[in-house]
py3Dmol code that shows the C-alpha trace and the ligand (Angstrom):
import py3Dmol

protein = """\
ATOM      1  CA  MET A   1     -13.833  15.089  11.998  1.00  0.00           C
ATOM      2  CA  LYS A   2     -15.013  13.199  15.072  1.00  0.00           C
ATOM      3  CA  SER A   3     -12.685  13.367  18.078  1.00  0.00           C
ATOM      4  CA  GLU A   4     -12.899   9.557  18.496  1.00  0.00           C
ATOM      5  CA  VAL A   5     -11.529   9.137  14.962  1.00  0.00           C
ATOM      6  CA  LEU A   6      -8.741  11.661  15.635  1.00  0.00           C
ATOM      7  CA  LYS A   7      -7.744   9.741  18.762  1.00  0.00           C
ATOM      8  CA  ILE A   8      -7.751   6.393  16.945  1.00  0.00           C
ATOM      9  CA  ARG A   9      -5.675   7.894  14.139  1.00  0.00           C
ATOM     10  CA  SER A  10      -3.137   9.102  16.685  1.00  0.00           C
ATOM     11  CA  THR A  11      -2.969   5.597  18.212  1.00  0.00           C
ATOM     12  CA  VAL A  12      -2.338   4.143  14.737  1.00  0.00           C
ATOM     13  CA  TYR A  13       0.720   6.407  14.400  1.00  0.00           C
ATOM     14  CA  GLU A  14       1.928   5.347  17.852  1.00  0.00           C
ATOM     15  CA  ALA A  15       1.488   1.630  17.039  1.00  0.00           C
ATOM     16  CA  VAL A  16       3.295   2.001  13.702  1.00  0.00           C
ATOM     17  CA  ASP A  17       6.329   3.553  15.434  1.00  0.00           C
ATOM     18  CA  MET A  18       6.220   0.955  18.189  1.00  0.00           C
ATOM     19  CA  PHE A  19       6.121  -1.920  15.697  1.00  0.00           C
ATOM     20  CA  PHE A  20       8.955  -0.710  13.502  1.00  0.00           C
ATOM     21  CA  ARG A  21      11.262   0.496  16.258  1.00  0.00           C
ATOM     22  CA  SER A  22      10.903  -2.748  18.207  1.00  0.00           C
ATOM     23  CA  ASN A  23      11.678  -4.744  15.055  1.00  0.00           C
ATOM     24  CA  GLY A  24      14.986  -3.076  14.207  1.00  0.00           C
ATOM     25  CA  PHE A  25      13.794  -0.533  11.606  1.00  0.00           C
ATOM     26  CA  TYR A  26      15.231   2.985  11.255  1.00  0.00           C
ATOM     27  CA  GLU A  27      12.871   5.847  10.491  1.00  0.00           C
ATOM     28  CA  VAL A  28      13.918   7.790   7.389  1.00  0.00           C
ATOM     29  CA  SER A  29      12.602  10.826   5.495  1.00  0.00           C
ATOM     30  CA  PRO A  30      12.300  10.568   1.711  1.00  0.00           C
ATOM     31  CA  PRO A  31      11.746  13.841  -0.183  1.00  0.00           C
ATOM     32  CA  ILE A  32       8.275  15.144  -1.079  1.00  0.00           C
ATOM     33  CA  LEU A  33       9.414  17.073  -4.157  1.00  0.00           C
ATOM     34  CA  THR A  34      10.553  14.713  -6.892  1.00  0.00           C
ATOM     35  CA  SER A  35      11.409  14.640 -10.573  1.00  0.00           C
ATOM     36  CA  PHE A  36       9.780  11.308 -11.470  1.00  0.00           C
ATOM     37  CA  SER A  37       6.787   9.114 -10.796  1.00  0.00           C
ATOM     38  CA  CYS A  38       7.007   6.035  -8.609  1.00  0.00           C
ATOM     39  CA  GLU A  39       3.551   4.683  -9.352  1.00  0.00           C
ATOM     40  CA  ALA A  40       2.496   6.165 -12.695  1.00  0.00           C
ATOM     41  CA  ALA A  41       5.087   4.018 -14.413  1.00  0.00           C
ATOM     42  CA  CYS A  42       2.590   1.183 -14.486  1.00  0.00           C
ATOM     43  CA  VAL A  43      -0.696   0.242 -16.091  1.00  0.00           C
ATOM     44  CA  GLY A  44      -3.560   2.085 -14.429  1.00  0.00           C
ATOM     45  CA  GLY A  45      -1.246   4.179 -12.225  1.00  0.00           C
ATOM     46  CA  SER A  46      -2.717   7.390 -10.846  1.00  0.00           C
ATOM     47  CA  ASP A  47      -1.637  10.791 -12.073  1.00  0.00           C
ATOM     48  CA  LEU A  48       1.081  12.945 -10.661  1.00  0.00           C
ATOM     49  CA  VAL A  49       0.442  16.269  -8.972  1.00  0.00           C
ATOM     50  CA  SER A  50       2.854  18.701 -10.624  1.00  0.00           C
ATOM     51  CA  VAL A  51       4.288  21.913  -9.204  1.00  0.00           C
ATOM     52  CA  ASN A  52       6.239  24.776 -10.650  1.00  0.00           C
ATOM     53  CA  TYR A  53       9.728  24.387  -9.218  1.00  0.00           C
ATOM     54  CA  TYR A  54      12.005  27.308 -10.151  1.00  0.00           C
ATOM     55  CA  ASN A  55      10.272  27.375 -13.555  1.00  0.00           C
ATOM     56  CA  LYS A  56      10.824  23.667 -14.013  1.00  0.00           C
ATOM     57  CA  LYS A  57       8.232  20.949 -13.649  1.00  0.00           C
ATOM     58  CA  ALA A  58       8.455  18.919 -10.456  1.00  0.00           C
ATOM     59  CA  PHE A  59       6.034  16.506  -8.807  1.00  0.00           C
ATOM     60  CA  LEU A  60       4.714  15.838  -5.334  1.00  0.00           C
ATOM     61  CA  SER A  61       5.684  12.349  -4.203  1.00  0.00           C
ATOM     62  CA  GLN A  62       3.277   9.498  -4.951  1.00  0.00           C
ATOM     63  CA  SER A  63       5.340   7.200  -2.731  1.00  0.00           C
ATOM     64  CA  GLY A  64       8.756   7.391  -1.091  1.00  0.00           C
ATOM     65  CA  GLN A  65       9.476   3.794  -2.046  1.00  0.00           C
ATOM     66  CA  LEU A  66      12.362   4.173  -4.499  1.00  0.00           C
ATOM     67  CA  TYR A  67      14.205   6.372  -1.986  1.00  0.00           C
ATOM     68  CA  LEU A  68      13.448   3.910   0.797  1.00  0.00           C
ATOM     69  CA  GLU A  69      14.966   1.129  -1.321  1.00  0.00           C
ATOM     70  CA  ALA A  70      18.171   3.160  -1.661  1.00  0.00           C
ATOM     71  CA  LEU A  71      18.232   3.873   2.087  1.00  0.00           C
ATOM     72  CA  ALA A  72      17.556   0.212   2.923  1.00  0.00           C
ATOM     73  CA  MET A  73      20.748  -0.711   1.039  1.00  0.00           C
ATOM     74  CA  GLN A  74      22.582   1.195   3.799  1.00  0.00           C
ATOM     75  CA  LEU A  75      20.433   0.504   6.873  1.00  0.00           C
ATOM     76  CA  GLU A  76      18.834  -2.887   6.006  1.00  0.00           C
ATOM     77  CA  ARG A  77      15.415  -2.066   7.485  1.00  0.00           C
ATOM     78  CA  VAL A  78      13.804   1.336   7.060  1.00  0.00           C
ATOM     79  CA  TYR A  79      10.369   2.885   7.362  1.00  0.00           C
ATOM     80  CA  CYS A  80       8.706   6.256   7.002  1.00  0.00           C
ATOM     81  CA  MET A  81       5.388   7.924   7.537  1.00  0.00           C
ATOM     82  CA  GLY A  82       4.840  10.527   4.859  1.00  0.00           C
ATOM     83  CA  PRO A  83       2.260  12.241   2.692  1.00  0.00           C
ATOM     84  CA  ALA A  84       1.493  10.899  -0.783  1.00  0.00           C
ATOM     85  CA  PHE A  85      -0.186  12.846  -3.571  1.00  0.00           C
ATOM     86  CA  ARG A  86      -2.221  11.422  -6.415  1.00  0.00           C
ATOM     87  CA  ALA A  87      -4.421  13.315  -8.835  1.00  0.00           C
ATOM     88  CA  GLU A  88      -7.237  10.776  -8.751  1.00  0.00           C
ATOM     89  CA  SER A  89      -9.555  11.571 -11.641  1.00  0.00           C
ATOM     90  CA  THR A  90     -12.717  10.111 -10.139  1.00  0.00           C
ATOM     91  CA  LEU A  91     -14.240  11.095  -6.824  1.00  0.00           C
ATOM     92  CA  LEU A  92     -14.499   7.916  -4.755  1.00  0.00           C
ATOM     93  CA  ALA A  93     -15.263   7.219  -1.089  1.00  0.00           C
ATOM     94  CA  THR A  94     -11.931   5.347  -0.976  1.00  0.00           C
ATOM     95  CA  HIS A  95      -9.561   7.825  -2.653  1.00  0.00           C
ATOM     96  CA  LEU A  96      -7.937  11.075  -1.574  1.00  0.00           C
ATOM     97  CA  SER A  97      -5.597  13.336  -3.542  1.00  0.00           C
ATOM     98  CA  GLU A  98      -3.416  13.726  -0.435  1.00  0.00           C
ATOM     99  CA  PHE A  99      -3.080  10.849   1.992  1.00  0.00           C
ATOM    100  CA  TRP A 100      -0.583   9.482   4.493  1.00  0.00           C
ATOM    101  CA  MET A 101       1.295   6.306   3.885  1.00  0.00           C
ATOM    102  CA  CYS A 102       3.503   4.237   6.146  1.00  0.00           C
ATOM    103  CA  GLU A 103       6.133   2.565   3.990  1.00  0.00           C
ATOM    104  CA  ALA A 104       8.800   0.007   4.836  1.00  0.00           C
ATOM    105  CA  GLU A 105      11.658  -1.585   2.941  1.00  0.00           C
ATOM    106  CA  MET A 106      13.762  -4.579   3.979  1.00  0.00           C
ATOM    107  CA  ILE A 107      16.966  -6.175   2.665  1.00  0.00           C
ATOM    108  CA  ASN A 108      17.589  -9.939   2.528  1.00  0.00           C
ATOM    109  CA  ILE A 109      14.021 -11.044   3.054  1.00  0.00           C
ATOM    110  CA  SER A 110      11.850 -13.642   1.344  1.00  0.00           C
ATOM    111  CA  PHE A 111       8.318 -13.151   0.045  1.00  0.00           C
ATOM    112  CA  ASP A 112       7.075 -15.082   3.121  1.00  0.00           C
ATOM    113  CA  ASP A 113       9.018 -12.747   5.444  1.00  0.00           C
ATOM    114  CA  LEU A 114       7.404  -9.793   3.694  1.00  0.00           C
ATOM    115  CA  SER A 115       3.864 -11.109   4.136  1.00  0.00           C
ATOM    116  CA  HIS A 116       4.625 -12.098   7.731  1.00  0.00           C
ATOM    117  CA  ASN A 117       5.830  -8.548   8.535  1.00  0.00           C
ATOM    118  CA  ILE A 118       2.701  -7.011   7.039  1.00  0.00           C
ATOM    119  CA  SER A 119       0.391  -9.355   8.996  1.00  0.00           C
ATOM    120  CA  SER A 120       2.270  -8.628  12.235  1.00  0.00           C
ATOM    121  CA  LEU A 121       2.118  -4.871  11.641  1.00  0.00           C
ATOM    122  CA  LEU A 122      -1.638  -5.001  11.065  1.00  0.00           C
ATOM    123  CA  THR A 123      -2.363  -7.208  14.079  1.00  0.00           C
ATOM    124  CA  THR A 124      -0.111  -5.000  16.249  1.00  0.00           C
ATOM    125  CA  ILE A 125      -1.956  -1.835  15.175  1.00  0.00           C
ATOM    126  CA  ILE A 126      -5.375  -3.405  15.752  1.00  0.00           C
ATOM    127  CA  GLY A 127      -4.258  -4.776  19.151  1.00  0.00           C
ATOM    128  CA  VAL A 128      -3.004  -1.369  20.333  1.00  0.00           C
ATOM    129  CA  VAL A 129      -6.156   0.407  19.094  1.00  0.00           C
ATOM    130  CA  LEU A 130      -8.331  -2.157  20.914  1.00  0.00           C
ATOM    131  CA  GLU A 131      -6.306  -1.650  24.079  1.00  0.00           C
ATOM    132  CA  LYS A 132      -6.285   2.154  24.035  1.00  0.00           C
ATOM    133  CA  ASN A 133      -9.457   3.148  22.210  1.00  0.00           C
ATOM    134  CA  SER A 134     -12.129   0.557  22.946  1.00  0.00           C
ATOM    135  CA  SER A 135     -14.558   3.186  24.287  1.00  0.00           C
ATOM    136  CA  ASP A 136     -13.930   5.386  21.207  1.00  0.00           C
ATOM    137  CA  LEU A 137     -14.612   2.382  18.955  1.00  0.00           C
ATOM    138  CA  GLU A 138     -17.828   1.638  20.828  1.00  0.00           C
ATOM    139  CA  LYS A 139     -18.982   5.276  20.519  1.00  0.00           C
ATOM    140  CA  LEU A 140     -18.457   4.926  16.769  1.00  0.00           C
ATOM    141  CA  GLY A 141     -20.599   1.764  16.757  1.00  0.00           C
ATOM    142  CA  VAL A 142     -17.714  -0.505  15.749  1.00  0.00           C
ATOM    143  CA  ASN A 143     -18.074  -4.248  16.335  1.00  0.00           C
ATOM    144  CA  VAL A 144     -15.024  -4.668  18.600  1.00  0.00           C
ATOM    145  CA  THR A 145     -15.347  -8.493  18.662  1.00  0.00           C
ATOM    146  CA  GLU A 146     -14.747  -8.643  14.892  1.00  0.00           C
ATOM    147  CA  PHE A 147     -11.426  -6.815  15.355  1.00  0.00           C
ATOM    148  CA  ASP A 148     -10.497  -8.911  18.359  1.00  0.00           C
ATOM    149  CA  LYS A 149     -10.944 -12.004  16.158  1.00  0.00           C
ATOM    150  CA  ILE A 150      -8.394 -10.585  13.681  1.00  0.00           C
ATOM    151  CA  THR A 151      -5.669 -10.218  16.326  1.00  0.00           C
ATOM    152  CA  LYS A 152      -5.968 -13.941  17.122  1.00  0.00           C
ATOM    153  CA  LYS A 153      -5.727 -15.255  13.562  1.00  0.00           C
ATOM    154  CA  GLN A 154      -3.297 -15.283  10.664  1.00  0.00           C
ATOM    155  CA  ILE A 155      -4.407 -13.073   7.793  1.00  0.00           C
ATOM    156  CA  PRO A 156      -5.597 -15.569   5.137  1.00  0.00           C
ATOM    157  CA  GLN A 157      -3.791 -15.601   1.787  1.00  0.00           C
ATOM    158  CA  ILE A 158      -5.022 -16.423  -1.673  1.00  0.00           C
ATOM    159  CA  THR A 159      -3.321 -16.051  -5.033  1.00  0.00           C
ATOM    160  CA  TYR A 160      -4.719 -13.660  -7.636  1.00  0.00           C
ATOM    161  CA  SER A 161      -5.399 -16.658  -9.923  1.00  0.00           C
ATOM    162  CA  ASP A 162      -7.382 -18.475  -7.216  1.00  0.00           C
ATOM    163  CA  ALA A 163      -9.306 -15.275  -6.484  1.00  0.00           C
ATOM    164  CA  ILE A 164     -10.290 -15.059 -10.165  1.00  0.00           C
ATOM    165  CA  ASN A 165     -11.409 -18.712 -10.090  1.00  0.00           C
ATOM    166  CA  ILE A 166     -13.598 -18.082  -7.028  1.00  0.00           C
ATOM    167  CA  LEU A 167     -15.162 -15.005  -8.653  1.00  0.00           C
ATOM    168  CA  ARG A 168     -15.862 -16.919 -11.865  1.00  0.00           C
ATOM    169  CA  LYS A 169     -17.483 -19.737  -9.863  1.00  0.00           C
ATOM    170  CA  GLU A 170     -19.713 -17.027  -8.380  1.00  0.00           C
ATOM    171  CA  SER A 171     -20.729 -16.094 -11.952  1.00  0.00           C
ATOM    172  CA  ILE A 172     -18.823 -12.785 -11.887  1.00  0.00           C
ATOM    173  CA  PRO A 173     -17.870 -11.893 -15.480  1.00  0.00           C
ATOM    174  CA  ILE A 174     -14.113 -11.553 -14.946  1.00  0.00           C
ATOM    175  CA  GLU A 175     -11.110 -12.859 -16.899  1.00  0.00           C
ATOM    176  CA  TRP A 176      -7.598 -13.682 -15.741  1.00  0.00           C
ATOM    177  CA  GLY A 177      -5.670 -10.431 -16.194  1.00  0.00           C
ATOM    178  CA  ASP A 178      -8.557  -8.146 -15.159  1.00  0.00           C
ATOM    179  CA  ASP A 179      -8.291  -5.879 -12.135  1.00  0.00           C
ATOM    180  CA  ILE A 180     -10.092  -7.085  -9.003  1.00  0.00           C
ATOM    181  CA  GLN A 181     -12.718  -4.425  -8.199  1.00  0.00           C
ATOM    182  CA  SER A 182     -14.050  -3.354  -4.760  1.00  0.00           C
ATOM    183  CA  SER A 183     -17.291  -5.301  -5.260  1.00  0.00           C
ATOM    184  CA  HIS A 184     -15.214  -8.430  -5.950  1.00  0.00           C
ATOM    185  CA  GLU A 185     -13.133  -7.827  -2.823  1.00  0.00           C
ATOM    186  CA  LEU A 186     -16.326  -7.704  -0.776  1.00  0.00           C
ATOM    187  CA  LEU A 187     -17.374 -11.074  -2.144  1.00  0.00           C
ATOM    188  CA  LEU A 188     -13.930 -12.590  -1.567  1.00  0.00           C
ATOM    189  CA  SER A 189     -13.741 -11.407   2.050  1.00  0.00           C
ATOM    190  CA  LYS A 190     -17.050 -13.197   2.746  1.00  0.00           C
ATOM    191  CA  TYR A 191     -15.306 -16.418   1.658  1.00  0.00           C
ATOM    192  CA  PHE A 192     -12.686 -15.819   4.324  1.00  0.00           C
ATOM    193  CA  ASP A 193     -14.800 -15.252   7.415  1.00  0.00           C
ATOM    194  CA  ASN A 194     -14.798 -11.463   6.922  1.00  0.00           C
ATOM    195  CA  LEU A 195     -11.112 -11.257   7.767  1.00  0.00           C
ATOM    196  CA  PRO A 196      -8.687  -9.005   5.907  1.00  0.00           C
ATOM    197  CA  LEU A 197      -7.417 -10.943   2.903  1.00  0.00           C
ATOM    198  CA  MET A 198      -3.932 -11.015   1.376  1.00  0.00           C
ATOM    199  CA  ILE A 199      -4.078 -11.474  -2.406  1.00  0.00           C
ATOM    200  CA  THR A 200      -0.713 -12.521  -3.869  1.00  0.00           C
ATOM    201  CA  LEU A 201       1.071 -13.054  -7.197  1.00  0.00           C
ATOM    202  CA  TYR A 202      -0.617 -10.542  -9.487  1.00  0.00           C
ATOM    203  CA  PRO A 203      -0.193 -10.611 -13.282  1.00  0.00           C
ATOM    204  CA  ARG A 204       2.835  -8.723 -14.494  1.00  0.00           C
ATOM    205  CA  ALA A 205       0.664  -6.550 -16.723  1.00  0.00           C
ATOM    206  CA  LEU A 206      -1.132  -5.191 -13.633  1.00  0.00           C
ATOM    207  CA  SER A 207       2.094  -4.585 -11.700  1.00  0.00           C
ATOM    208  CA  SER A 208       4.255  -1.488 -11.280  1.00  0.00           C
ATOM    209  CA  PHE A 209       7.649  -1.621 -12.968  1.00  0.00           C
ATOM    210  CA  TYR A 210       9.589  -2.309  -9.750  1.00  0.00           C
ATOM    211  CA  LYS A 211       7.728  -5.508  -8.766  1.00  0.00           C
ATOM    212  CA  GLN A 212       9.894  -8.606  -9.083  1.00  0.00           C
ATOM    213  CA  VAL A 213       8.944 -11.060 -11.806  1.00  0.00           C
ATOM    214  CA  CYS A 214       8.154 -14.482 -10.314  1.00  0.00           C
ATOM    215  CA  PRO A 215      11.195 -16.734 -10.875  1.00  0.00           C
ATOM    216  CA  ASP A 216       8.988 -19.720 -11.788  1.00  0.00           C
ATOM    217  CA  ASP A 217       6.325 -17.919 -13.833  1.00  0.00           C
ATOM    218  CA  SER A 218       7.220 -14.808 -15.821  1.00  0.00           C
ATOM    219  CA  LYS A 219       3.548 -13.851 -16.232  1.00  0.00           C
ATOM    220  CA  LEU A 220       3.362 -13.097 -12.485  1.00  0.00           C
ATOM    221  CA  THR A 221       5.085 -10.850  -9.957  1.00  0.00           C
ATOM    222  CA  LEU A 222       6.000 -11.495  -6.321  1.00  0.00           C
ATOM    223  CA  SER A 223       3.407  -8.954  -5.271  1.00  0.00           C
ATOM    224  CA  LEU A 224       0.620  -8.695  -2.736  1.00  0.00           C
ATOM    225  CA  ASP A 225      -2.260  -6.514  -1.640  1.00  0.00           C
ATOM    226  CA  VAL A 226      -4.174  -6.682   1.623  1.00  0.00           C
ATOM    227  CA  VAL A 227      -7.851  -5.896   1.250  1.00  0.00           C
ATOM    228  CA  ALA A 228      -9.937  -4.990   4.267  1.00  0.00           C
ATOM    229  CA  PRO A 229     -13.201  -6.916   4.742  1.00  0.00           C
ATOM    230  CA  SER A 230     -16.729  -5.549   4.139  1.00  0.00           C
ATOM    231  CA  GLY A 231     -15.729  -3.560   1.048  1.00  0.00           C
ATOM    232  CA  PHE A 232     -13.235  -1.238   2.792  1.00  0.00           C
ATOM    233  CA  HIS A 233     -10.861  -1.742  -0.135  1.00  0.00           C
ATOM    234  CA  GLU A 234      -7.113  -2.267  -0.398  1.00  0.00           C
ATOM    235  CA  ILE A 235      -5.172  -1.092   2.640  1.00  0.00           C
ATOM    236  CA  VAL A 236      -1.674  -2.412   1.826  1.00  0.00           C
ATOM    237  CA  GLY A 237       0.268  -2.834  -1.402  1.00  0.00           C
ATOM    238  CA  GLY A 238       3.680  -4.509  -1.440  1.00  0.00           C
ATOM    239  CA  SER A 239       6.124  -6.675  -3.351  1.00  0.00           C
ATOM    240  CA  MET A 240       9.591  -8.068  -3.666  1.00  0.00           C
ATOM    241  CA  ARG A 241      11.613  -5.636  -5.811  1.00  0.00           C
ATOM    242  CA  GLU A 242      13.093  -6.467  -9.205  1.00  0.00           C
ATOM    243  CA  ASN A 243      16.890  -6.676  -9.128  1.00  0.00           C
ATOM    244  CA  ASP A 244      17.458  -7.317 -12.807  1.00  0.00           C
ATOM    245  CA  VAL A 245      18.322  -3.855 -14.113  1.00  0.00           C
ATOM    246  CA  GLU A 246      17.770  -4.767 -17.777  1.00  0.00           C
ATOM    247  CA  CYS A 247      14.304  -6.063 -16.923  1.00  0.00           C
ATOM    248  CA  LEU A 248      13.561  -2.824 -14.988  1.00  0.00           C
ATOM    249  CA  ARG A 249      14.817  -0.742 -17.898  1.00  0.00           C
ATOM    250  CA  LYS A 250      12.656  -2.594 -20.441  1.00  0.00           C
ATOM    251  CA  THR A 251       9.526  -2.349 -18.282  1.00  0.00           C
ATOM    252  CA  LEU A 252      10.101   1.372 -17.731  1.00  0.00           C
ATOM    253  CA  GLN A 253      10.627   1.948 -21.455  1.00  0.00           C
ATOM    254  CA  MET A 254       7.208   0.415 -22.141  1.00  0.00           C
ATOM    255  CA  SER A 255       5.434   3.158 -20.155  1.00  0.00           C
ATOM    256  CA  GLN A 256       7.819   6.157 -20.120  1.00  0.00           C
ATOM    257  CA  SER A 257       9.037   8.155 -23.098  1.00  0.00           C
ATOM    258  CA  ASP A 258      12.063   9.362 -21.089  1.00  0.00           C
ATOM    259  CA  ILE A 259      13.559   7.098 -18.454  1.00  0.00           C
ATOM    260  CA  SER A 260      16.463   9.413 -17.567  1.00  0.00           C
ATOM    261  CA  PRO A 261      14.871  10.479 -14.219  1.00  0.00           C
ATOM    262  CA  TYR A 262      15.110   6.794 -13.156  1.00  0.00           C
ATOM    263  CA  GLU A 263      18.806   6.353 -13.974  1.00  0.00           C
ATOM    264  CA  TRP A 264      19.846   7.038 -10.346  1.00  0.00           C
ATOM    265  CA  TYR A 265      17.483   4.245  -9.210  1.00  0.00           C
ATOM    266  CA  LEU A 266      18.748   1.799 -11.850  1.00  0.00           C
ATOM    267  CA  GLU A 267      22.295   2.640 -10.790  1.00  0.00           C
ATOM    268  CA  THR A 268      21.403   2.074  -7.104  1.00  0.00           C
ATOM    269  CA  ILE A 269      19.957  -1.356  -7.888  1.00  0.00           C
ATOM    270  CA  SER A 270      22.801  -2.385 -10.177  1.00  0.00           C
ATOM    271  CA  SER A 271      25.431  -1.520  -7.567  1.00  0.00           C
ATOM    272  CA  ASN A 272      23.458  -3.237  -4.744  1.00  0.00           C
ATOM    273  CA  PRO A 273      21.665  -6.189  -6.326  1.00  0.00           C
ATOM    274  CA  LYS A 274      20.367  -7.389  -2.949  1.00  0.00           C
ATOM    275  CA  LYS A 275      17.160  -9.317  -2.495  1.00  0.00           C
ATOM    276  CA  HIS A 276      14.691  -6.847  -1.023  1.00  0.00           C
ATOM    277  CA  GLY A 277      11.039  -6.031  -0.630  1.00  0.00           C
ATOM    278  CA  GLY A 278       8.643  -3.658   1.014  1.00  0.00           C
ATOM    279  CA  PHE A 279       5.150  -2.277   1.263  1.00  0.00           C
ATOM    280  CA  GLY A 280       2.946   0.748   1.835  1.00  0.00           C
ATOM    281  CA  LEU A 281      -0.002   0.970   4.225  1.00  0.00           C
ATOM    282  CA  GLY A 282      -2.596   3.679   3.551  1.00  0.00           C
ATOM    283  CA  ILE A 283      -3.386   5.322   6.904  1.00  0.00           C
ATOM    284  CA  GLU A 284      -6.762   6.793   5.943  1.00  0.00           C
ATOM    285  CA  ARG A 285      -7.923   3.522   4.346  1.00  0.00           C
ATOM    286  CA  LEU A 286      -6.995   1.735   7.570  1.00  0.00           C
ATOM    287  CA  VAL A 287      -8.730   4.355   9.761  1.00  0.00           C
ATOM    288  CA  THR A 288     -11.855   4.260   7.552  1.00  0.00           C
ATOM    289  CA  TRP A 289     -12.077   0.518   8.137  1.00  0.00           C
ATOM    290  CA  LEU A 290     -11.181   0.571  11.857  1.00  0.00           C
ATOM    291  CA  CYS A 291     -13.731   3.311  12.552  1.00  0.00           C
ATOM    292  CA  ASN A 292     -16.398   1.945  10.190  1.00  0.00           C
ATOM    293  CA  LEU A 293     -16.632   5.273   8.315  1.00  0.00           C
ATOM    294  CA  ASN A 294     -18.763   5.808   5.214  1.00  0.00           C
ATOM    295  CA  THR A 295     -16.107   7.777   3.395  1.00  0.00           C
ATOM    296  CA  ILE A 296     -12.336   8.179   3.563  1.00  0.00           C
ATOM    297  CA  GLN A 297     -12.873  11.948   3.795  1.00  0.00           C
ATOM    298  CA  ASP A 298     -13.917  11.401   7.428  1.00  0.00           C
ATOM    299  CA  ALA A 299     -10.582   9.725   8.242  1.00  0.00           C
ATOM    300  CA  ILE A 300      -8.418  12.863   7.794  1.00  0.00           C
ATOM    301  CA  PRO A 301      -9.009  16.279   9.391  1.00  0.00           C
ATOM    302  CA  PHE A 302      -8.691  18.359   6.208  1.00  0.00           C
ATOM    303  CA  PRO A 303      -9.386  16.089   3.232  1.00  0.00           C
ATOM    304  CA  ARG A 304      -8.063  16.888  -0.221  1.00  0.00           C
ATOM    305  CA  THR A 305      -9.839  15.597  -3.310  1.00  0.00           C
ATOM    306  CA  LYS A 306     -10.394  16.789  -6.877  1.00  0.00           C
ATOM    307  CA  GLU A 307     -13.240  18.911  -5.481  1.00  0.00           C
ATOM    308  CA  ILE A 308     -11.871  19.925  -2.076  1.00  0.00           C
ATOM    309  CA  LEU A 309      -8.941  22.273  -1.433  1.00  0.00           C
ATOM    310  CA  TRP A 310     -10.448  24.217   1.435  1.00  0.00           C
ATOM    311  CA  PRO A 311     -10.014  25.171   4.262  1.00  0.00           C
TER     312      PRO A 311
END
"""
ligand_1 = """\
31
LIG
O -0.584 0.138 -3.625
P 0.081 1.480 -3.652
O -0.102 2.332 -4.837
O 1.608 1.174 -3.378
C 2.609 2.098 -3.394
O 2.496 3.288 -3.448
C 3.935 1.463 -3.131
N 4.960 2.289 -3.740
C 4.123 1.339 -1.642
C 5.366 0.608 -1.273
O 5.505 -0.559 -1.615
N 6.267 1.254 -0.573
O -0.378 2.325 -2.383
C -0.190 1.821 -1.069
C -1.424 2.068 -0.253
C -2.695 1.408 -0.813
O -2.772 0.059 -0.429
C -3.767 2.253 -0.161
O -3.982 1.848 1.179
C -3.138 3.630 -0.129
O -1.744 3.467 -0.246
N -3.638 4.474 -1.229
C -4.522 5.478 -1.079
N -5.157 5.947 0.009
C -6.000 6.991 -0.154
N -6.217 7.606 -1.345
C -5.581 7.180 -2.465
N -5.771 7.822 -3.616
C -4.692 6.061 -2.367
N -3.909 5.395 -3.245
C -3.277 4.436 -2.527
"""
view = py3Dmol.view(width=600, height=400)
view.addModel(protein, "pdb")
view.setStyle({"model": 0}, {"cartoon": {"style": "trace"}})
view.addModel(ligand_1, "xyz")
view.setStyle({"model": 1}, {"stick": {}})
view.zoomTo()
view.show()
């Protein structure tokens, strides 16, 4: 891994801590060993990595989110930087089996507050990297002016439905309800001056069980993704969280044969039905984009994929 990339990665960590600590967040540590899946309980979710735990089956965390939600009920604003594990079945330049994710959870926020926090985090990180690592970026051949432009603008937003309409106008064969693919994201970012793009209000059928159903349209969730420009793929995924325990239970039952491992979470939500939301930022996806790398494997010192478990 290039030393310039290592240095930029270290600055990203520094900027993440700076942002959260100066905005009243507490750093917390969710467990890595778990007994349930956070993300597989949804359509198209990636597979769990299982481990033998005292002769019982356990899993490596896909996301600390559900624990962060519980901790946010106590501390209001929490964040963590932790590893996430996903047994991705296909080998892609954008996917690792082990990656690092910065996650945050906030109580008493609106969907607008959530998107505002994500935009501010991203512009803070880019600003700090530009300040500390401009010569590293130049050595990597990165167009620094493009990143400078991002720090001066709001991240544009578009709804999922509008994104589908744009793609259809561009003669892309896509229907409402389909997943937006990387090639589509590339086309969409060109519509928005090659800035990162926030896509909001995804169909419920594409959403994980914990995403809050839109109060004025039950086909949608109060969800968002941020996609990096130039085909660098999704860097952030977030949402408001569902507070209706019966709705959570029903959605879980549609994808899980046994929902008992989620009972503690359902209990946490039912005893603290507070409006809350949060997000996860993939560190290697961000570094791949910031450093203009060809593959995500160059954004982490010892990558782990389906094919790579060495050294
Ligand atoms: O969108 P995802 O799946 O969201 C969650 O895990 C939420 N539970 C986070 C939360 O709300 N607290 O993943 C979040 C981000 C993605 O946007 C992407 O940047 C990154 O994690 N990511 C990956 N990075 C590398 N390799 C993979 N296989 C990744 N899967 C997700």
